[in-house]
N, C-alpha and C positions, 0 to 999 in steps of 0.2 A: 501356621494359619494366619492369613491376613487379618488384621484387627481394625484397619481404617479403610473406608471406602471413599476414594477421591474421584469425583466426576470431573471430566474435562470437556467443556462445550466448545466445539470447533476443532477441525482437523487440519488446520493450516500450519504455518511455521511455528507459531507460539504453542498451539495445542499439541502438536507432535513432539516438540522439544520438551514440553512439560511431561508428557506421557513417557517419553524415553528416560528422562531423569528419574521419575518415580518408579518405573518398572524394575529398577535395580534393587528395590527394597522389598524384602519378603513380607514385611508386615503391612504393606500397602496393596490394596486391590484397586486397580485403575479401570474405569470405563471411559472410553473416548467416544464422544458423540459427534458425528460429522454432520452431513446434510442428507436429506431424504434422496434416495436413488443416485447418490454421487460417491464415486471412489475418490478418496483424498489424493490431491495432486500438488505439485510444486508450482505455485503461481508465478514465480519469477521466470519460468520457462514458457509462459503462454505466448510471448511474442514470437518465439520460434514456430509455434503452431500456426499463428496468424500469418506470418510473412515468410517463413522459411520451410525447411524440409522436415521439421520435427513432427512426429506423429503423436496424437493425443495420448495413446497408451504408453508412450515412453516416458511420460512425466509424472506417472503415479508416484506418490510419496511412499518411501519405505516406512513401514509401521513397526513399532515395538511390540513385544508379546503381551498385549493387554486386550481386554474386551473392547471390540469396536462395533459401534452401531451406526448404520446409515439411516439416521432419523434426525429431525430438526427440533432443537429445543425452542419452545414457544413461550414458556413462562417459568419463572423461578420463585418459589415461596421460601424466603429466608427464615420464616418462623417455624414452619414444619420441616424445613430442609428437604423439600421435594422439588424436582424439576419435571415439568410436564412436557411431553414430546408431541410432535405433530400426529403421530400414529395413535395417540390416546394413551400411550404407556406413561407410567410415572416411575421416577427413579429417586430413591433416597440417597443422601450423601452425608458423610462426615465433614467433608470440605469440597468446595467446587471452585474450579478455575474457569472463568469465562474467557474464551479466546476465539470469539465468533467473527472477528475481523471488521470489515467495513463494507459499505455499499457505495457505488459510484454516483456522483452528482451528474445530472444530465440536463437537457433543455427544459425550461420551465413549462409546466403543463398548459399554461395559457398562451404560449407562443403561437401565432397564426400558422396553421398548417401542421402543427405538431402531431395531430392525431389522424392525419390522412394515411391511406394505405402506403403511399410512397415513403412517408416518414417512418412508419412502423417497420418497414423492411430495409430502408437505406440509411437510417440514423442508428448508430450502434455505439456502445462503449467498448473498452478493452480492459476488463476487470476479471473475467472468469474464463474458464476453458470453453464454455459455451459461446461467449463473445468471440473468442479467437477462432473457433470453428466457423462461426457465421461470417467473419471477415474473410477467412480463407476461401470460403465458398463464393463470396462476391468477387474476389480478385481472380479466381480461376475461371469464373463464368464469363468474364469480359475477354474478348479477343484482343490481344495486345495490351499495352499499358492502360491502367485504370486512372481516372481522375479522382483523387481522394482529397477531401477537405478535412482538416483537423482543427477542432475548436478547443484551444487550451495549449499552453506552452510549457507546462511544468515537466516533471520527470517523464510521465507517460506520453505527453504530447511531443516532447522533443525526441525521445527515443523512437516513437512511432514515425515521425516525420523523417528521421534519419534512415530507418529501416526501409520505408517505402521508396524513398529517393534512391537508395542503393539498389533496390530491386527493379528500378527503371520506371516507376510510376510517376505520374504528374501530381505533385503535392502542393496544396495551398494551406498555409498555416494561418489561422485566425486567432488572435489573442486580444483579450480585453485590456491587457497591459501593453504599453509601448516597449517595455523590456520584459518579455515573457520569461517566467521561471524565477523571478526575484524571490518569491516565497520558498522555492525549492532549493535554489542554488546560491542565493545571496546576490546582491546587486552587481558586484564586479564580475563574477563568473557568468551571471545571466547576460550581462552586456556583451561578453565575448561570444557566448552561444548565439545571441541575436545576430551578431555580425556574420557568423558562419551560416546561419539560416538564410540570410539575405543573399549570400553568394551561391546558394544551392537550390533554393525553392522559392516559390511565390509567397510573399508574406502580406498580411493585412493586420497591422499592429495598432493597438488602441481602438479596436473595433468590436462591436457586438453583433450577434445575429438577431435580426428582428422578425424574420419569417422564413419558412421553408415551403416550397411548392412542388407539385408534381409536374415535371417536364419529361414525362416518360420517353425513353427509359432512364432519363437522368433526374436528379434532384436539384431543384432551383433553390439557391440560398441568397437571401437579401440581407445586407449589412446596414448598420445605422446611418451610414452616409449615402444610402441608396445604391451603393455598388451591388451588382448581382453577379453571381457565378454559378456554374453548373458542375455537378460532381456525380460520379457513380455511387459514391459512398461518403457519408459524413461521420467521422469518428469524434465523439465528444470526450474530452480529457480535462474535465473541469474540477478535478479533485474528488474527494470522497468524504463520507461521514461515518462515524462508528455505528455499528449495529450489534444488538444483543437482545436476548429474550427479555420480555417484561419482568419486572418493572424498570429494567435498565436499557430501554430501547434506544436511548440517545447516547449510550456509552456508559462506562463504569468508572466513576471517580475512584482513584486509588492513592494510597500514601506511598512513601518511598520503599516499602517492602511489598508493594503491589497488593496490599489488603484493601478491600472496599470498606465502607462504613457499616455494611451488613456483616454480622458475625459469620466466620467460616467461609466467606466469599472473597475470592481473589480474581484478578483480571490481568491479562497480558496481551501484548500486540496492539493492533490499531484500534481495538475497542476500548483500551485503557486510556483514561484521561488522568494524567499524572498531576498531582498537587504536592509540591515539596518546597523546602526552604532554599533549595539550590537553583533550580530552573524556573520555579513558579508553577504556572499551569501550562502543561505542554502535552503533545501527542506526536508520535512518529508512526510512519507507515512504510517500512521497507522490510524485506524478508529477514535479513540478518539480525536486525534489532528485535524483530518479533520473536525470533528463536531465542535470543539472549534473554528477553523478558520472560518467555515461557520457562526457561531453566531457573530463573531467579524466583518466579512464583512458586515453582516446585520446591525450591530450597526453603522458601518461607513457610510453605505448608508443612514440610518435614520439621522445621524448627518449632512451629506452633503445635503440631500433633504429637511429635515423638521426642522433643527436646534436643534435636540435632542443632548444629551450630547455626547461629544467626547469620544469614547471608549479608547483612549490612544493607545500606541504602542502595537502591538501583541507580546507576549512572550510565547513560548511553555511551558506549565505546565501540559499537559495531561500525563496519565500513561498508561503503558501496562504491562501485565504479560504473559509470554510465558512459557508453561509447556513443557519441553524437557526431555524425559526419566524420568519423575517423579520429575524433579528439576525445581523449580519456578525461572525464570529469570524475574526480575522486573526492569522497568526503568521509570523515570519521567523526563519530560523536554527534553532538547536537549542532547542526550547521544552519539553523533557521533563525538564530538571533541576529538582529540588525547591527549589533555592536561588533564591528569587524575591523581588522587592520590587514593591509596587504598591498600588493603591487599589481599592476596590470591595467586593463585586461590583456591577456595574451598567453601564449605557451610558456610554461614554467611558472605561471602565477601561483602564489601560495597565499591563502587567506586564513587568518586566525579569527576564531569567533570567541569572544570573551563575554562574561556576564559577572558583574559584581567582583571583578578582579580575578576571576578564575577562567582558565582556558577550558571551554566546553566543547569546542569543535574545531576541526581543521579541514579545509578543502583546497583543491588545486586543479589546475589545467595542465595535463600532460606532466604531472609531477607526483606520480604515485609513490616513489620511494621517499621523497621529501615529506609528503603528507604523513606517511606512516611513521617516519622518524620523529616529526614534531608532535604527533599524537601521543607519544609516550608520556607526555606531561599533562594529559587531560585530567581535569577535576582535582588537581593536586591540592589547591588551597581549600577545597571543600571536602576533602576526604574525611 
């Protein structure tokens, strides 16, 4: 008979990974709470739904043998150990892992034209399967290539620009930075990506959007230098912010075992705001790292509830590869620190990311094998 009830809030990468790890233990009963009226899906595949042949029903996430609820957690009371759901239901827990992910940033509410009918229909994000389906409908509705503006040049913006260009659409990339993607890829690799963008698509770098207007059937976009352009669709890719049920609506601060300051409350994935002696205050938002955090949080719960082995401090070691205009950008670990060494920019570039004398991340351009080989030494001085 199970003796511990573990609630997992969120059925994305972190939540499903945590549930899968805990489901193997007979003394743990797991309840996985997703979102109201939503089947859990693999978010890293939504670009295929938006721009490719992928059908939405093919990216459903395989779920472990646990209790699954399609309901949304709205509030958590750490004193009574009760989670309140949107349906009105209440769930008690012995431990809870918050893995509710993030929400996309978009145009500021006060932007002129932001609330016009045109903006409501033609300004979208690419963060959920619903966003992907909306983009797909827009692109298939237009006879011939569409004119698409993308606002933001990080991971999502760069991959979106590449996918749309490859599909034959007319792409304009607008970025507030003159070297878009610095925060995502580091300065050297971002500079290389910027050069590739300039040779493939139209770019407006160091610019901000100051207004959007209805130019039916197009959307008019005005930049801060008075440049105007028209698009069938504006995709905003301005980053994201953590989301979680109250009282953690701005994210959940966690220690290096992914425990929050509230007893019996853990967090994993992009809702977790890490505070440790190794990387300081940090947060990551990509699928593989979220899954690794979910597994680590599950191990911490098992340690605290059943006396299982201590998982040790969490250190980001997951990898990503982003294909941008045919160029493979690979990163492993924590690649957002500005303390870097490397060569480039150009194919074969390898960049090492160090902090306080420790190698914390490795990234490269068309250097997948070298990146993985170098990453074997991640976090060694901080182990």
